[in-house]
N, C-alpha and C positions, 0 to 999 in steps of 0.2 A: 504493499499499500504506500502511495506517495506521502511524503511528510507534509503535515499541515503547516508546521512552523519552520521558517528558514530565516537566517540572518541576512539582512539586506539594508537598503537605504531608507529606513523608517525614520521620518523626521517629525513624527507627531508629538514626541515628548519634549518637555521644557528643557531637559538636559542638552538637547541639540543646539539650543540657542539661549544660554543663561542670561545674556545681556537684555533680551527681550522679555524675560519673565516679569521683571518689575513693571514694565509698561502694560503687560497683559493684566496683571493684578490690579493696576490702577484703573484700567478700563472697566473692570467689574463694578467699581464704585461710581465711575463716571457715566456709564450708560444706564439709564433708568428703565426698570421693568414696566410692562404694560399695566400692572396693578401695583401702585405705590404702597409702601409699608412692608412689614415683616410677614412671616408665614401666616399670621392670624388674618391679615387682610386678604391673602390669597384664599384661605379657607372660607372666609365670608363670601368672597366673590363666587367660589364654586357652589356654595350653598344657595346663593341667589339664582345662579344659572340652573341648578338642579330643580329648584322650585318652579322655574319658568318653563322647563323643558317638558315635552310630551313623552309618553311611553314609547318604547321600541316595539311597535306593532302590537298584535294581540293573537290569542289562540282563536282560530276561526270557528264559527258555528258549524256543526256537522252538516254536510251537504245532502245526506240521505235521511229518510224517515227513520230507518233502523238506528242510525247513529244518534239522531236527535232523541229518540226514545231511550236509548241506553244512557246517554249523558244526563238526561233529566232524571232517570231512575237513580243514578249514582248520586246526584245532588240531593234527591229526596232522602237518601240514606245518610246524609251529612258529609259526603265526600266531596272533594274538589277535583273531578276528573281532568279539568283543564291543566292542572299542575303536572300530572303524569303525561298528558298528551304533549305539553310543552317540552318536557325532558326527553320524551321519545323522539320528538322532532329535532331536538338538539343532537341526540346521539346519531340519528340518521344523517344529519348534515355532516357530522364529524367523520362518520365512517365513509360517506361518499367522498369527502375531501381526502380521507386517508388513502383511498384507491388511487386518486390522482397524485398524491404525494409519493406513493411507492412507484407509480409509473415514472415519475420524474427521477427518482433515485435509481431505478433500474437503468434508465437511459444514461444517467451520469456515470454510473459504475461501468457500463459497457464502453463508454467513450474514453474514460480515464484509465480503467484497469480491465482491458478486454480479456486478460487471462484469468481473472478472478471469477471463475465459473461457480465456485462454491457460494460466494456471496450473492451472486445474481440469482441462483436457485433459491437461496434463503429469502431474498426479497420478493421473488415471484410467489413463493409459498405464502408469505404473510399477506401479500397483495390480494391473492385469491380468497383468503379467509376474511379480509376486510370487506370484500365484495359480498361474501356470504352473510356477514353481519348486517350489511346494508339491507339486503332482502329480508332478513329476519325481522328487522325493525319495521319495514314496510308492512309485513303481515301483521305485526303486533298493533300498529297504528290502525290498520283496517279492522282488526278485531275489536278495537275500542270504538269503532264507528266513526273514526276521524279520517281526514284526507292526508295521505302521506306526501302529497306534492305541495302542501302549504308550508310556508316558512314561518315557524313560530318565533317568538321573541328570543328565546334561548338559542335557537338555531342561527339567528342573525348574529348574536353575540359571538358564538364559537367560530363563525365564519371570519369575523374580524380578528379574533385571537390567532387563527391559523394563518393570517396573511404573512406574518413574519417568517413562518416555516416555509411557506410557498416561495417567498423571495430567496431564502437561503438555498433551497433545492433547485431553483430554476436559474440562479445566478451562474453564468458561465465561469466565473472566477473561483467559485468554491470547489473544494475537492471532496473526495469520498468521506474523509474524516469529518468534515464540516456537516455533510449530509446526515451521517450517522448520529452526530450530536443533536441535530434538529429532530431526527426521528425518535431519539430517546425522550425528548421533551413530549412529543406526541404520545408515545406509548405509556409514559408515566401518568399523564392526564387521562388517557383512554382507560387504563386499568382501574383507576379510582372511580371514574364515572360509571363504569359498568357495575361496580359493587353498589354504588348508590342507587342506580336505576333498579337493580334487583330488589333492594330494600323498599324503594318507593312502590314498586309493583305489588309486593306482598302487603304493604301497609294499606294499599288501595283495594285489597281483596282480589287481586288478579294473580293468583298463584300459578295458573297455567302459563301465563306470560313470563312470570318470574322464572319458572322452571325451564322454559325454553331458552332463557338467557344464560343459564349456567355453563353450557358448553362454550358460548362466546367468551365468557369470563375466563374459563380455563385456557382458551386459545390466546386471549390477550395476555395472560400471565406468561405464556410461552413466548409470545412476541417480545415482551419486555426482556426476558432472559436472553433470547437470541441476540437482540441488538446490544445489550450490555456486554455479552460475552465477546462479540466481534470487536467492539470498541476497546475493551480491556486488553484483549489478546494482542491486538495490533499496536496499541500505544505502548504497552509494556515492552513489546519486542523492539520498538524503535528506540526506547529510552535506555535500555540496558546496554 
């Protein structure tokens, strides 16, 4: 695997130009921020903006009579099915994006390390299981009487969260190590989210849905182990 870190002409640190450090520190005090005052003023401004802002979308009303009936029935039982539907939509968006991320990582690995067939096969295996999880979530959302094509508020948010990972994996300048590090972030979050989703499904009385997610959680645990193992092995090999 190609090294991620190389000694070169990095001029970003202040040690490269000590005489300019004093001027740079003076500029910090000379240039006024958009919000005057200390951190309490910034906190106040954020509170004002938060109060003025609208919500990030909503959980859509079921489009079918069956879905409407099921949602109404759950509400009569004192449950809030919109919370579970929102989190199911979040997970669906995350898994769909995961497929695209692994596609990007596979392409990067083939381009930079064409002889690393073992890593390519590992990435392909994970990619296929992410696609399976996506369809599993589609079926669960339909079972709830909801529309799997709708973007829920939490789905919108995880899409924004994932933008940084997308940029890392699709940047031509990043290498395989950088990509694996980005995927580790994805898998850590994915693992914890599936655990929570299973708990939410059981709390909402949807044990069948929760049981169907157990295999996905086991596979996500395996994904995390695989990515961590590859990173650890290659970095330790380089540093010794």
